[in-house]
C-alpha positions in Angstrom: 5.9 63.6 32.6 8.3 65.6 35.1 11.6 67.1 33.9 13.8 64.2 35.2 11.6 61.5 33.7 11.6 63.5 30.3 15.3 63.7 30.3 15.7 59.9 30.9 13.2 59.2 28.1 15.1 61.4 25.7 18.4 59.7 26.7 16.8 56.3 26.1 15.5 57.3 22.8 18.8 58.6 21.7 20.5 55.3 22.6 17.8 53.4 20.6 18.2 55.6 17.5 22.1 55.4 17.8 21.8 51.6 18.0 19.7 51.4 14.9 22.2 53.6 13.1 25.1 51.4 14.1 23.2 48.3 13.1 22.5 49.7 9.6 26.3 50.0 9.0 27.6 47.1 11.1 25.2 44.4 10.0 23.5 45.5 6.8 22.2 42.1 5.8 20.2 40.6 8.7 20.1 36.8 9.4 17.5 34.8 7.5 14.1 35.3 9.0 14.9 38.8 10.6 13.4 41.9 9.2 15.9 44.2 7.3 16.0 47.9 7.7 14.8 48.5 4.2 11.7 46.3 4.8 10.5 48.8 7.3 9.3 52.4 6.9 10.2 54.7 5.5 11.5 52.3 2.6 9.0 49.5 3.0 10.8 47.6 0.1 8.4 44.7 -0.3 5.1 46.7 -0.1 5.7 50.2 -1.6 4.3 50.7 -5.0 6.9 50.7 -7.8 6.9 52.2 -11.3 9.9 50.7 -12.9 10.0 49.8 -16.7 9.0 46.2 -16.0 6.0 47.2 -13.8 5.0 49.7 -16.6 5.2 46.9 -19.2 3.1 44.6 -17.0 0.4 47.4 -16.8 0.4 47.7 -20.6 -0.1 44.0 -21.0 -2.8 43.8 -18.3 -4.7 46.6 -20.0 -4.4 45.0 -23.4 -2.4 47.9 -24.8 0.5 45.5 -25.5 0.9 41.9 -26.3 4.1 39.8 -26.0 5.0 37.5 -28.9 6.2 34.0 -28.1 8.5 31.9 -30.2 9.5 28.2 -29.6 13.3 28.9 -29.7 13.5 31.8 -27.2 10.2 32.2 -25.7 9.2 35.7 -24.8 12.8 37.0 -25.0 12.9 38.9 -28.2 9.5 40.4 -27.5 10.4 41.7 -24.0 13.6 43.0 -25.4 11.8 45.1 -28.0 9.2 46.3 -25.5 11.8 47.4 -23.0 14.1 48.9 -25.7 17.0 46.7 -24.7 19.6 46.2 -27.6 20.5 42.6 -28.5 24.1 43.9 -28.8 24.3 44.2 -25.1 24.3 40.4 -24.9 26.9 38.9 -22.5 27.2 35.2 -21.8 28.0 33.8 -18.3 28.6 30.1 -17.8 29.3 30.1 -14.0 26.4 28.5 -11.9 25.9 31.9 -9.8 22.3 32.7 -10.4 18.7 31.6 -10.0 18.5 28.8 -12.6 21.9 27.3 -12.0 20.8 23.8 -13.2 20.2 25.4 -16.6 23.6 26.9 -16.8 26.9 25.4 -17.9 29.9 26.1 -20.2 27.9 24.4 -23.0 24.7 26.4 -22.2 25.6 29.8 -20.8 23.1 32.2 -19.4 22.6 35.4 -21.5 22.2 38.8 -20.0 20.8 41.9 -21.8 20.5 45.4 -20.5 19.8 49.0 -21.1 20.2 51.9 -18.5 17.4 50.7 -16.2 16.6 47.0 -16.9 18.5 43.7 -16.9 17.1 40.5 -18.5 18.5 37.0 -17.9 17.8 34.1 -20.4 18.7 30.5 -20.1 18.2 27.8 -22.8 15.2 25.8 -22.0 14.8 27.9 -18.9 11.6 27.9 -16.8 11.5 31.7 -16.6 13.0 34.8 -17.9 14.7 36.8 -15.1 14.4 40.6 -14.7 15.9 43.2 -12.5 14.5 46.8 -13.1 15.5 50.1 -11.5 12.6 51.9 -9.7 13.5 55.5 -9.1 12.5 55.4 -5.5 13.0 51.7 -4.5 16.1 50.8 -6.5 16.4 47.2 -7.8 13.1 45.3 -8.2 13.3 41.5 -9.3 10.8 39.7 -11.4 10.3 36.5 -13.4 8.2 35.7 -16.4 7.1 32.2 -17.1 8.6 30.9 -20.4 5.5 28.8 -21.2 3.3 30.1 -23.9 0.2 31.9 -22.4 -2.7 34.0 -23.4 -2.0 36.3 -20.6 1.8 36.2 -19.6 2.4 37.7 -16.2 5.4 39.2 -14.5 5.8 37.8 -10.9 7.6 40.0 -8.5 10.2 38.4 -6.1 9.2 38.6 -2.5 12.6 38.5 -1.0 14.4 35.3 -2.1 16.6 37.2 -4.6 17.9 39.4 -1.7 20.0 36.5 -0.4 22.5 37.5 -3.0 21.3 40.9 -4.1 21.3 42.7 -0.7 24.7 42.7 0.9 28.0 44.6 1.1 28.5 43.5 -2.6 25.5 45.6 -3.5 26.3 48.5 -1.2 24.0 47.1 1.5 20.7 47.6 -0.4 18.7 45.6 -2.9 20.9 46.0 -5.9 23.1 44.5 -8.7 26.3 42.9 -8.9 28.7 41.3 -11.4 30.9 38.5 -10.2 34.0 37.0 -11.4 34.8 33.5 -10.2 37.2 30.5 -11.0 34.6 28.2 -12.6 35.2 24.5 -13.2 34.4 22.4 -16.2 30.7 22.2 -15.1 30.5 26.0 -14.3 30.6 25.5 -10.5 32.7 28.2 -8.8 35.7 26.5 -7.2 35.1 27.2 -3.4 38.0 28.7 -1.6 39.7 30.0 -4.6 38.3 33.6 -4.4 35.6 35.5 -6.0 35.6 39.2 -7.2 32.9 41.8 -7.2 33.6 43.6 -10.4 33.3 47.4 -11.1 35.2 50.1 -12.9 38.1 49.8 -10.3 38.7 46.2 -10.8 42.0 45.1 -12.4 41.6 43.4 -15.8 43.3 40.2 -14.4 40.3 39.8 -11.9 37.5 40.2 -14.4 35.2 37.9 -16.2 35.9 34.5 -14.6 32.9 32.4 -15.5 32.0 34.6 -18.5 32.5 34.3 -22.3 34.2 37.4 -23.7 34.5 38.6 -27.3 36.7 41.6 -28.0 40.4 42.7 -28.4 42.5 44.1 -25.6 46.1 43.6 -26.6 48.4 41.9 -24.1 46.2 42.5 -21.2 45.0 39.3 -19.5 41.7 38.4 -18.0 39.9 35.4 -16.4 37.3 35.0 -19.1 36.8 32.1 -21.7 38.7 29.7 -19.5 37.6 26.7 -17.3 39.7 26.0 -14.2 40.4 23.2 -11.9 41.8 23.2 -8.4 45.3 22.3 -9.4 45.4 25.3 -11.9 44.9 27.8 -9.2 46.2 26.3 -6.1 49.0 28.6 -5.1 49.3 29.9 -8.7 47.1 32.9 -9.9 49.1 33.7 -13.0 46.7 33.8 -15.8 47.6 32.0 -19.0 45.9 34.4 -21.4 44.5 31.6 -23.5 41.1 33.2 -23.5 42.4 36.5 -24.8 41.4 38.6 -27.8 38.6 36.2 -29.1 36.4 37.8 -31.8 34.4 34.6 -32.2 33.2 32.0 -29.7 33.0 29.3 -32.3 35.9 27.4 -30.8 34.4 27.4 -27.3 30.5 27.2 -27.5 27.7 27.1 -29.8 25.7 30.5 -29.8 23.0 29.3 -32.1 20.4 29.4 -29.4 21.0 33.1 -28.7 19.9 36.2 -30.6 23.5 37.2 -30.9 26.8 35.3 -31.3 28.7 37.8 -29.1 29.5 38.3 -25.5 30.8 41.9 -26.0 33.7 43.1 -23.9 32.6 46.8 -23.9 29.2 45.8 -22.9 30.7 44.0 -20.0 32.7 47.0 -18.9 29.7 49.3 -19.1 27.6 46.7 -17.2 30.1 46.7 -14.4 30.2 50.4 -14.0 26.5 50.8 -14.3 25.4 48.2 -11.8 27.5 49.7 -8.9 26.5 53.2 -10.0 22.9 52.2 -9.7 23.6 50.8 -6.3 25.3 54.0 -5.1 22.4 56.1 -6.2 19.9 53.7 -4.4 22.0 53.6 -1.3 22.0 57.3 -1.2 18.1 57.4 -1.6 17.6 54.8 1.2 20.0 56.3 3.7 18.8 59.8 3.2 15.1 58.8 3.7 16.1 56.7 6.7 18.2 59.5 8.3 15.5 62.0 7.7 12.8 59.7 9.1 14.7 59.1 12.3 15.8 62.8 12.7 12.1 63.9 12.3 11.0 61.3 14.9 13.5 62.8 17.4 12.3 66.3 16.6 9.0 65.3 18.2 10.6 63.8 21.2 13.1 66.8 21.7 10.4 69.3 20.8 12.6 70.7 18.0 11.1 72.6 15.1 9.4 70.7 12.3 11.8 69.8 9.6 15.0 70.2 11.7 17.8 67.9 10.3 20.1 66.7 13.1 23.9 66.8 12.7 24.1 63.0 12.7 21.5 62.8 9.9 23.3 65.3 7.9 26.6 63.4 8.4 25.0 60.3 7.1 23.6 62.2 4.1 27.0 63.8 3.4 28.7 60.4 3.5 26.3 58.7 0.9 26.5 61.9 -1.3 30.2 61.5 -1.3 30.0 57.9 -2.4 27.7 58.9 -5.3 30.2 61.6 -6.4 33.1 59.2 -6.3 31.1 56.8 -8.5 29.9 59.5 -10.8 33.5 60.8 -11.4 34.9 57.2 -11.8 37.2 57.5 -8.8 39.7 54.7 -8.7 39.1 53.6 -12.3 41.8 51.4 -13.6 44.0 52.7 -16.5 43.8 50.5 -19.6 47.3 49.5 -20.6 46.2 48.9 -24.2 43.1 49.9 -26.3 40.1 47.7 -26.2 37.3 47.0 -28.7 34.2 45.0 -28.7 32.6 42.9 -31.5 28.8 43.3 -31.4 28.3 46.9 -32.3 27.3 47.7 -28.7 29.7 50.6 -28.3 28.4 52.4 -31.3 24.7 51.8 -30.2 25.4 52.9 -26.6 27.1 56.1 -27.6 24.4 57.0 -30.2 21.7 57.1 -27.4 23.2 60.0 -25.5 22.0 63.4 -25.1 24.4 66.0 -26.6 25.3 69.5 -25.5 25.6 72.5 -28.0 29.1 71.3 -28.9 27.9 67.8 -29.7 29.4 66.2 -26.6 27.7 63.3 -24.7 28.5 61.6 -21.4 27.9 58.3 -23.2 30.9 58.8 -25.5 33.4 56.0 -25.0 37.1 56.4 -24.9 38.4 52.7 -24.9 42.0 53.8 -25.2 43.1 54.3 -21.6 39.8 54.5 -19.9 36.1 53.5 -20.5 34.4 56.9 -21.0 35.7 60.0 -22.7 34.2 62.3 -20.2 34.8 61.4 -16.5 31.2 61.5 -15.3 28.7 58.7 -15.4 25.8 59.1 -17.8 23.5 57.9 -15.0 23.5 61.4 -13.6 20.8 61.9 -16.2 18.5 59.1 -15.1 15.2 58.9 -13.3 16.8 57.3 -10.3 19.2 60.2 -9.8 16.5 62.8 -10.4 14.3 61.1 -7.7 16.9 61.4 -5.1 15.6 63.3 -2.1 16.5 67.0 -2.2 18.7 66.9 0.8 21.2 64.5 -0.8 20.8 65.5 -4.5 21.6 69.1 -3.8 24.6 68.0 -1.7 25.9 65.9 -4.6 25.6 68.9 -6.8 27.5 71.1 -4.3 30.3 68.5 -4.2 30.5 68.3 -7.9 30.9 72.1 -8.0 33.6 71.7 -5.3 35.5 69.3 -7.4 35.0 70.6 -10.8 35.2 74.4 -10.1 36.7 74.8 -6.6 40.1 73.8 -5.1 39.2 70.2 -4.3 42.5 68.4 -3.6 41.2 65.1 -2.5 43.2 62.1 -4.0 39.8 60.6 -5.0 39.5 63.2 -7.9 43.2 63.7 -8.9 42.5 61.6 -12.0 40.1 64.3 -13.2 42.4 66.8 -15.2 41.8 70.5 -15.4 40.7 70.0 -19.0 38.3 67.2 -17.9 36.8 69.5 -15.3 36.3 72.4 -17.7 34.6 70.1 -20.2 32.4 68.5 -17.6 31.2 71.9 -16.2 30.2 72.9 -19.7 28.3 69.6 -20.3 26.6 69.5 -17.0 25.5 73.2 -17.2 23.4 72.2 -20.2 22.4 68.8 -19.1 21.4 69.5 -15.5 19.9 72.9 -14.8 20.2 72.2 -11.0 23.9 72.0 -11.4 24.1 75.2 -13.4 22.1 77.0 -10.7 24.8 76.3 -8.2 27.6 77.7 -10.0 
């Protein structure tokens, strides 16, 4: 290849790579039938091996090391919750028809959701399957079902892409991920089309939360959308909430909970769930984007005859952007201020806090505040998770550098003004003991 031809080839290659990068951001969810970027190398979402907690449980069952117990009332639910170490106190009940088994869901028969740090389990009364979403350290959210018919060899079936219709979009930060939705649900549980829907996280106003959900807990005069059925006339031109579903400590007046392991749909569990789902998405998005950026950069190294391992400026900018997104989520940027204290009803808050690692002063990132914010210490507990630790070195070290900038340096960004000087000092002390990599960068 002569010099002129080589220059033209390099220019064409740069255009192709640039087009790929623009497509990732401009059209993250491909049209049905097209191949998405995460289905291709280096992610290979549908084919790469996974080692999430559900996959591990499936291996234990297949080897005979574990047996699931079946009961006629809830099928395999209680057994899998026990095997996956998911507390019953995490139960939340959603009656909107916004998930896989929508014909099994209604205000009279809500879907129950249970979760721990890495796994989410969905249960419907008389449902055909239990639904699972589990966090793999490298591949993010992996979706499964388990048939609710009694079997000598129950088997988890991995979803091959149908769940991604809802679980891979801008609502999930453009990767296979999780979301909590709030809708105006009618008397049958159907979302009222055209009336709006909210993707809920720690930044969401309380007045936009929990539409289509049952909620038990106290929250003073603050209003939310939960525990209420709507019709078009209620909400046409009028979004003022009545507050009629507020401060319920029992659901007895609304729905029978006899078919579920718990009678609660805990407010604090819902708030932790809302933070956790988008925090998981931010970590997975950083993992995906870094691997893709490095993959493309290394391909260009061969074309441009650059040194092996060279990271281009464009790849570094992409990595910096997703690292910043993770830091914003970790430090609860944009979190709403609670106008009044809140409290749950199921004991979830106590169980959740008790599971935390503590530093030499007895502090844990899982401690809850519930007075004017969710957590006592303004850093997500998911910084100490397999998914965070599995982040590629290029992005994980950048995240730690930015945390040092914010917590120790003269960071003046408005994204972190909510973190007081006292908050920062305490977080530095906690993270120094919790994360040696962070301590090494001070």
